[in-house]
N, CA, C and O atoms as a MOPAC input file, in Angstrom:
PM7 MOZYME 1SCF
protein

 N      8.44100 1  -162.49400 1    -9.27000 1
 C      8.04200 1  -163.09700 1   -10.51800 1
 C      9.19900 1  -163.17500 1   -11.50900 1
 O      9.38900 1  -164.19600 1   -12.17100 1
 N      9.98300 1  -162.07500 1   -11.61100 1
 C     11.13100 1  -162.07100 1   -12.51800 1
 C     12.15300 1  -163.11600 1   -12.10500 1
 O     12.76400 1  -163.76000 1   -12.95800 1
 N     12.34300 1  -163.28800 1   -10.80200 1
 C     13.29700 1  -164.27300 1   -10.30000 1
 C     12.89300 1  -165.67700 1   -10.68400 1
 O     13.74800 1  -166.50200 1   -11.00600 1
 N     11.59300 1  -165.96500 1   -10.65500 1
 C     11.10000 1  -167.29700 1   -11.03400 1
 C     11.35500 1  -167.57400 1   -12.50800 1
 O     11.78000 1  -168.66900 1   -12.87600 1
 N     11.09500 1  -166.58100 1   -13.34600 1
 C     11.31000 1  -166.76100 1   -14.79100 1
 C     12.79500 1  -166.93600 1   -15.08000 1
 O     13.17500 1  -167.78700 1   -15.88500 1
 N     13.62700 1  -166.14400 1   -14.43400 1
 C     15.07400 1  -166.26100 1   -14.64300 1
 C     15.55500 1  -167.63500 1   -14.19600 1
 O     16.38600 1  -168.25100 1   -14.86300 1
 N     15.03900 1  -168.11200 1   -13.07500 1
 C     15.41800 1  -169.43700 1   -12.58200 1
 C     14.98400 1  -170.53700 1   -13.53400 1
 O     15.73300 1  -171.48200 1   -13.78400 1
 N     13.77500 1  -170.41600 1   -14.06600 1
 C     13.28300 1  -171.40000 1   -15.02300 1
 C     14.10700 1  -171.38900 1   -16.30700 1
 O     14.38500 1  -172.43900 1   -16.88600 1
 N     14.48800 1  -170.20800 1   -16.73900 1
 C     15.32000 1  -170.09800 1   -17.94000 1
 C     16.67800 1  -170.75700 1   -17.71900 1
 O     17.19500 1  -171.42900 1   -18.61200 1
 N     17.25300 1  -170.56900 1   -16.54100 1
 C     18.54300 1  -171.19000 1   -16.23400 1
 C     18.41100 1  -172.70300 1   -16.20300 1
 O     19.27700 1  -173.41900 1   -16.70600 1
 N     17.31900 1  -173.19300 1   -15.60600 1
 C     17.09000 1  -174.63800 1   -15.55700 1
 C     16.93000 1  -175.20300 1   -16.96900 1
 O     17.48900 1  -176.24900 1   -17.29600 1
 N     16.16500 1  -174.50200 1   -17.79300 1
 C     15.94700 1  -174.96500 1   -19.16200 1
 C     17.26000 1  -174.99500 1   -19.93700 1
 O     17.51400 1  -175.93200 1   -20.69400 1
 N     18.08500 1  -173.98300 1   -19.75200 1
 C     19.36800 1  -173.93600 1   -20.44700 1
 C     20.27500 1  -175.07300 1   -19.97400 1
 O     20.96900 1  -175.69400 1   -20.77900 1
 N     20.26700 1  -175.34200 1   -18.67600 1
 C     21.08500 1  -176.43200 1   -18.13900 1
 C     20.60600 1  -177.77900 1   -18.69400 1
 O     21.41900 1  -178.62500 1   -19.06800 1
 N     19.29800 1  -177.96900 1   -18.74400 1
 C     18.75300 1  -179.21900 1   -19.28200 1
 C     19.12000 1  -179.38600 1   -20.75800 1
 O     19.42900 1  -180.49200 1   -21.20100 1
 N     19.08700 1  -178.29900 1   -21.50900 1
 C     19.44300 1  -178.34900 1   -22.91900 1
 C     20.91600 1  -178.73200 1   -23.09500 1
 O     21.25800 1  -179.51800 1   -23.97800 1
 N     21.77400 1  -178.17400 1   -22.25600 1
 C     23.20100 1  -178.51000 1   -22.32800 1
 C     23.43100 1  -179.97400 1   -21.98000 1
 O     24.24500 1  -180.64200 1   -22.61800 1
 N     22.72000 1  -180.47900 1   -20.97400 1
 C     22.85900 1  -181.88000 1   -20.58200 1
 C     22.36400 1  -182.80400 1   -21.69600 1
 O     22.95500 1  -183.85400 1   -21.94400 1
 N     21.28200 1  -182.41100 1   -22.36300 1
 C     20.74600 1  -183.20200 1   -23.46400 1
 C     21.73300 1  -183.23400 1   -24.62700 1
 O     21.93200 1  -184.28500 1   -25.23600 1
 N     22.34800 1  -182.10500 1   -24.94100 1
 C     23.33800 1  -182.06100 1   -26.01700 1
 C     24.53500 1  -182.94600 1   -25.68400 1
 O     25.06900 1  -183.63100 1   -26.55700 1
 N     24.95400 1  -182.92800 1   -24.42400 1
 C     26.07800 1  -183.76400 1   -24.00300 1
 C     25.71100 1  -185.24100 1   -24.14800 1
 O     26.51500 1  -186.03200 1   -24.64100 1
 N     24.50500 1  -185.61800 1   -23.72300 1
 C     24.06200 1  -187.01300 1   -23.82000 1
 C     23.96300 1  -187.44100 1   -25.28100 1
 O     24.34900 1  -188.56100 1   -25.61600 1
 N     23.45500 1  -186.57500 1   -26.15700 1
 C     23.36100 1  -186.90800 1   -27.57300 1
 C     24.74100 1  -187.10000 1   -28.18600 1
 O     24.92500 1  -187.98300 1   -29.02400 1
 N     25.71000 1  -186.29100 1   -27.78500 1
 C     27.07400 1  -186.42600 1   -28.29500 1
 C     27.69600 1  -187.73500 1   -27.82900 1
 O     28.37800 1  -188.41200 1   -28.59700 1
 N     27.45800 1  -188.09300 1   -26.56100 1
 C     27.98300 1  -189.35300 1   -26.05100 1
 C     27.39600 1  -190.53300 1   -26.81600 1
 O     28.11100 1  -191.47500 1   -27.15700 1
 N     26.08800 1  -190.48000 1   -27.08500 1
 C     25.45200 1  -191.55200 1   -27.84500 1
 C     25.99100 1  -191.61900 1   -29.27100 1
 O     26.18700 1  -192.70700 1   -29.81200 1
 N     26.22800 1  -190.46600 1   -29.87500 1
 C     26.75200 1  -190.43800 1   -31.23700 1
 C     28.14600 1  -191.05400 1   -31.30100 1
 O     28.51000 1  -191.65800 1   -32.31000 1
 N     28.91900 1  -190.90900 1   -30.24500 1
 C     30.29600 1  -191.41300 1   -30.23000 1
 C     30.39900 1  -192.88400 1   -29.84900 1
 O     31.43600 1  -193.50600 1   -30.07900 1
 N     29.35100 1  -193.44800 1   -29.27600 1
 C     29.42400 1  -194.85100 1   -28.86000 1
 C     29.33700 1  -195.76500 1   -30.07400 1
 O     28.88000 1  -195.35500 1   -31.14100 1
 N     29.77500 1  -196.99300 1   -29.90400 1
 C     29.67800 1  -197.98700 1   -30.95900 1
 C     29.03600 1  -199.23900 1   -30.39400 1
 O     29.34100 1  -199.65600 1   -29.27600 1
 N     28.14300 1  -199.83700 1   -31.17200 1
 C     27.51400 1  -201.10200 1   -30.80500 1
 C     27.78600 1  -202.09000 1   -31.92600 1
 O     28.02200 1  -201.69800 1   -33.06900 1
 N     27.75200 1  -203.37600 1   -31.59100 1
 C     28.00100 1  -204.42300 1   -32.57200 1
 C     26.79600 1  -205.34000 1   -32.64900 1
 O     26.28400 1  -205.80300 1   -31.63000 1
 N     26.35100 1  -205.59500 1   -33.86700 1
 C     25.31800 1  -206.58500 1   -34.11600 1
 C     25.94100 1  -207.75500 1   -34.85400 1
 O     26.78400 1  -207.57200 1   -35.73200 1
 N     25.51900 1  -208.96200 1   -34.48900 1
 C     26.07300 1  -210.14900 1   -35.13200 1
 C     24.95000 1  -211.03900 1   -35.62700 1
 O     23.83600 1  -211.01300 1   -35.10300 1
 N     25.26000 1  -211.81900 1   -36.63400 1
 C     24.32500 1  -212.80700 1   -37.16000 1
 C     25.10800 1  -214.03800 1   -37.57900 1
 O     26.31600 1  -213.98500 1   -37.80900 1
 N     24.38800 1  -215.14600 1   -37.67000 1
 C     25.04000 1  -216.39300 1   -38.09600 1
 C     26.10000 1  -216.84200 1   -37.12700 1
 O     27.14900 1  -217.34000 1   -37.53600 1
 N     25.84000 1  -216.67300 1   -35.83400 1
 C     26.82000 1  -217.09200 1   -34.83400 1
 C     28.11500 1  -216.30700 1   -34.91400 1
 O     29.18500 1  -216.83000 1   -34.60000 1
 N     28.02200 1  -215.05600 1   -35.33300 1
 C     29.20600 1  -214.20400 1   -35.41700 1
 C     29.89400 1  -214.23300 1   -36.77300 1
 O     30.95500 1  -213.63400 1   -36.94800 1
 N     29.29300 1  -214.92800 1   -37.73100 1
 C     29.90600 1  -214.99400 1   -39.06000 1
 C     29.84500 1  -213.64700 1   -39.76800 1
 O     30.68500 1  -213.35100 1   -40.61800 1
 N     28.85200 1  -212.82800 1   -39.42000 1
 C     28.74500 1  -211.46500 1   -39.93700 1
 C     28.58000 1  -210.54100 1   -38.74800 1
 O     27.72000 1  -210.76700 1   -37.89600 1
 N     29.40200 1  -209.49400 1   -38.68200 1
 C     29.32700 1  -208.49700 1   -37.61700 1
 C     29.23200 1  -207.11500 1   -38.23600 1
 O     29.89700 1  -206.81200 1   -39.22700 1
 N     28.39300 1  -206.28400 1   -37.63500 1
 C     28.24000 1  -204.90600 1   -38.08200 1
 C     28.44700 1  -204.00800 1   -36.87500 1
 O     27.79500 1  -204.18300 1   -35.84500 1
 N     29.35800 1  -203.04200 1   -37.00000 1
 C     29.58900 1  -202.05200 1   -35.94500 1
 C     28.93900 1  -200.75200 1   -36.40600 1
 O     29.18200 1  -200.27200 1   -37.51300 1
 N     28.09900 1  -200.18800 1   -35.51800 1
 C     27.33200 1  -199.00700 1   -35.85300 1
 C     27.49300 1  -197.99200 1   -34.72800 1
 O     27.60700 1  -198.36100 1   -33.55900 1
 N     27.50300 1  -196.69600 1   -35.09400 1
 C     27.57500 1  -195.68500 1   -34.03500 1
 C     26.16600 1  -195.31500 1   -33.57700 1
 O     25.18000 1  -195.83800 1   -34.09500 1
 N     26.08000 1  -194.42100 1   -32.61200 1
 C     24.80100 1  -194.04700 1   -32.03700 1
 C     23.90700 1  -193.25500 1   -32.96200 1
 O     22.75900 1  -192.97500 1   -32.61600 1
 N     24.40000 1  -192.88900 1   -34.12400 1
 C     23.59200 1  -192.18700 1   -35.12000 1
 C     23.19900 1  -193.12900 1   -36.25300 1
 O     22.78600 1  -192.68400 1   -37.32400 1
 N     23.33000 1  -194.42900 1   -36.01200 1
 C     22.97900 1  -195.47600 1   -36.96100 1
 C     23.87600 1  -195.51000 1   -38.19700 1
 O     23.48400 1  -196.07700 1   -39.21600 1
 N     25.04300 1  -194.93000 1   -38.13500 1
 C     25.98400 1  -195.00700 1   -39.25000 1
 C     26.82300 1  -196.27300 1   -39.09800 1
 O     27.43000 1  -196.49700 1   -38.05100 1
 N     26.85500 1  -197.08900 1   -40.13000 1
 C     27.64700 1  -198.32500 1   -40.09500 1
 C     29.11500 1  -197.95200 1   -40.23000 1
 O     29.51400 1  -197.29100 1   -41.18800 1
 N     29.91800 1  -198.38400 1   -39.25500 1
 C     31.34500 1  -198.07400 1   -39.23500 1
 C     32.18800 1  -199.19900 1   -39.83500 1
 O     33.15000 1  -198.94600 1   -40.56000 1
 N     31.81800 1  -200.44100 1   -39.52600 1
 C     32.58400 1  -201.58600 1   -40.01300 1
 C     31.65800 1  -202.77000 1   -40.24600 1
 O     30.65900 1  -202.94500 1   -39.54800 1
 N     32.00700 1  -203.57600 1   -41.23600 1
 C     31.32400 1  -204.84000 1   -41.49300 1
 C     32.39600 1  -205.90400 1   -41.59200 1
 O     33.36100 1  -205.74800 1   -42.33900 1
 N     32.23500 1  -206.98200 1   -40.84500 1
 C     33.18100 1  -208.09600 1   -40.88200 1
 C     32.42300 1  -209.34100 1   -41.33400 1
 O     31.37000 1  -209.67100 1   -40.78600 1
 N     32.96700 1  -210.02500 1   -42.33500 1
 C     32.31200 1  -211.19700 1   -42.91100 1
 C     33.27800 1  -212.37400 1   -42.90600 1
 O     34.41400 1  -212.26200 1   -43.36600 1
 N     32.81800 1  -213.49000 1   -42.38600 1
 C     33.61800 1  -214.70700 1   -42.39600 1
 C     33.83700 1  -215.11600 1   -43.85900 1
 O     32.87700 1  -215.20200 1   -44.62500 1
 N     35.08100 1  -215.36600 1   -44.24700 1
 C     35.37600 1  -215.70300 1   -45.65000 1
 C     34.60700 1  -216.91500 1   -46.17900 1
 O     34.40800 1  -217.02900 1   -47.38800 1
 N     34.17500 1  -217.81100 1   -45.31000 1
 C     33.44600 1  -218.99500 1   -45.78700 1
 C     32.08800 1  -218.62900 1   -46.37800 1
 O     31.49000 1  -219.44100 1   -47.08500 1
 N     31.58800 1  -217.42300 1   -46.10200 1
 C     30.29000 1  -217.00700 1   -46.62000 1
 C     30.35200 1  -216.42800 1   -48.03600 1
 O     29.31300 1  -216.23300 1   -48.66600 1
 N     31.52600 1  -216.16000 1   -48.52900 1
 C     31.66800 1  -215.47600 1   -49.81400 1
 C     31.03600 1  -216.27700 1   -50.95000 1
 O     30.56200 1  -215.68800 1   -51.92200 1
 N     31.01800 1  -217.58100 1   -50.85200 1
 C     30.43700 1  -218.41900 1   -51.90100 1
 C     28.91300 1  -218.46900 1   -51.85300 1
 O     28.28300 1  -218.86600 1   -52.83300 1
 N     28.31000 1  -218.07700 1   -50.73700 1
 C     26.85300 1  -218.15000 1   -50.56600 1
 C     26.28200 1  -216.73800 1   -50.45700 1
 O     26.05000 1  -216.23300 1   -49.35900 1
 N     26.06200 1  -216.11400 1   -51.60100 1
 C     25.63700 1  -214.71500 1   -51.65200 1
 C     24.30000 1  -214.51200 1   -50.94300 1
 O     24.13800 1  -213.53200 1   -50.21700 1
 N     23.35100 1  -215.40600 1   -51.13600 1
 C     22.03200 1  -215.23700 1   -50.52300 1
 C     22.13000 1  -215.24000 1   -48.99600 1
 O     21.52100 1  -214.40500 1   -48.32900 1
 N     22.89600 1  -216.17800 1   -48.45000 1
 C     23.06300 1  -216.22000 1   -46.99800 1
 C     23.80100 1  -214.97600 1   -46.52300 1
 O     23.46300 1  -214.41400 1   -45.48200 1
 N     24.79400 1  -214.54800 1   -47.26900 1
 C     25.55300 1  -213.35400 1   -46.92000 1
 C     24.63700 1  -212.13800 1   -46.86000 1
 O     24.73700 1  -211.33200 1   -45.93400 1
 N     23.75300 1  -212.00000 1   -47.83100 1
 C     22.79700 1  -210.88500 1   -47.83400 1
 C     21.87900 1  -210.94800 1   -46.61500 1
 O     21.64000 1  -209.93500 1   -45.95900 1
 N     21.37100 1  -212.13600 1   -46.31900 1
 C     20.47000 1  -212.29800 1   -45.17500 1
 C     21.16600 1  -211.97700 1   -43.85900 1
 O     20.61700 1  -211.26900 1   -43.01500 1
 N     22.36800 1  -212.49900 1   -43.69000 1
 C     23.09300 1  -212.27500 1   -42.44500 1
 C     23.54700 1  -210.82300 1   -42.31000 1
 O     23.57000 1  -210.27900 1   -41.20600 1
 N     23.90600 1  -210.19600 1   -43.42500 1
 C     24.28800 1  -208.77900 1   -43.39000 1
 C     23.12400 1  -207.92000 1   -42.92200 1
 O     23.30200 1  -207.02200 1   -42.09900 1
 N     21.95000 1  -208.18900 1   -43.43900 1
 C     20.76100 1  -207.45900 1   -43.00000 1
 C     20.43700 1  -207.72100 1   -41.54600 1
 O     20.10900 1  -206.79700 1   -40.80100 1
 N     20.52800 1  -208.97600 1   -41.13700 1
 C     20.22000 1  -209.32300 1   -39.74700 1
 C     21.19300 1  -208.66400 1   -38.77000 1
 O     20.77700 1  -208.15800 1   -37.72700 1
 N     22.47700 1  -208.66700 1   -39.09800 1
 C     23.47800 1  -208.04900 1   -38.22500 1
 C     23.26700 1  -206.53900 1   -38.15300 1
 O     23.41400 1  -205.93800 1   -37.08900 1
 N     22.92300 1  -205.92900 1   -39.28300 1
 C     22.66600 1  -204.48900 1   -39.29800 1
 C     21.44200 1  -204.16100 1   -38.45500 1
 O     21.45400 1  -203.19000 1   -37.69800 1
 N     20.39600 1  -204.95400 1   -38.57800 1
 C     19.19900 1  -204.72900 1   -37.77300 1
 C     19.48300 1  -204.88800 1   -36.28100 1
 O     18.98200 1  -204.11100 1   -35.46800 1
 N     20.27600 1  -205.87900 1   -35.92300 1
 C     20.60500 1  -206.07800 1   -34.51400 1
 C     21.37700 1  -204.88300 1   -33.96700 1
 O     21.09800 1  -204.41100 1   -32.86500 1
 N     22.34700 1  -204.39500 1   -34.73500 1
 C     23.11500 1  -203.23300 1   -34.29400 1
 C     22.18500 1  -202.02700 1   -34.13400 1
 O     22.29400 1  -201.28800 1   -33.15600 1
 N     21.27800 1  -201.82700 1   -35.08200 1
 C     20.32400 1  -200.73000 1   -34.98900 1
 C     19.44100 1  -200.84000 1   -33.76400 1
 O     19.16100 1  -199.83700 1   -33.10700 1
 N     19.00000 1  -202.04400 1   -33.45100 1
 C     18.19100 1  -202.26000 1   -32.24700 1
 C     18.97700 1  -201.94200 1   -30.98400 1
 O     18.42000 1  -201.41400 1   -30.02100 1
 N     20.26200 1  -202.25900 1   -30.98300 1
 C     21.08700 1  -201.95000 1   -29.81800 1
 C     21.25500 1  -200.44200 1   -29.64200 1
 O     21.29300 1  -199.94600 1   -28.51600 1
 N     21.35500 1  -199.71700 1   -30.75100 1
 C     21.42100 1  -198.25900 1   -30.66600 1
 C     20.13700 1  -197.71200 1   -30.05600 1
 O     20.17700 1  -196.82800 1   -29.20100 1
 N     18.99200 1  -198.24000 1   -30.49900 1
 C     17.70000 1  -197.78100 1   -29.99000 1
 C     17.59600 1  -198.02600 1   -28.49100 1
 O     17.06300 1  -197.18500 1   -27.76700 1
 N     18.08900 1  -199.15300 1   -28.01600 1
 C     18.05900 1  -199.44900 1   -26.58100 1
 C     18.86300 1  -198.41000 1   -25.81800 1
 O     18.46400 1  -197.98000 1   -24.73500 1
 N     19.99200 1  -198.00800 1   -26.38000 1
 C     20.82300 1  -196.99300 1   -25.71500 1
 C     20.12900 1  -195.63600 1   -25.67800 1
 O     20.26900 1  -194.90300 1   -24.69900 1
 N     19.38600 1  -195.28800 1   -26.72300 1
 C     18.66300 1  -194.01400 1   -26.74400 1
 C     17.56800 1  -194.00900 1   -25.69800 1
 O     17.29800 1  -192.97300 1   -25.09100 1
 N     16.93000 1  -195.15600 1   -25.47600 1
 C     15.82600 1  -195.24500 1   -24.52500 1
 C     16.34600 1  -195.24800 1   -23.09000 1
 O     15.73700 1  -194.66000 1   -22.19600 1
 N     17.46900 1  -195.91300 1   -22.88300 1
 C     18.00700 1  -196.07200 1   -21.52200 1
 C     18.54500 1  -194.81700 1   -20.94500 1
 O     19.02500 1  -194.81500 1   -19.81100 1

């Protein structure tokens, strides 16, 4: 009986270590979301932190479109992170 519990504890500890490693790998990855045919790009890490935003200079005059595309690109990047967490 003691051997079974010790074995289960070792398995649980190994699974926990593997989960921590997978979470760290996901946190370090970067995904890119784009909107407006690539006119706005958002790079986000696996913890949903936005790392970079790239905006085509032609959008600077159209604030409303810029706001819409910025949100859309951010949402796309976030969705890509979620896919990685599920996979």
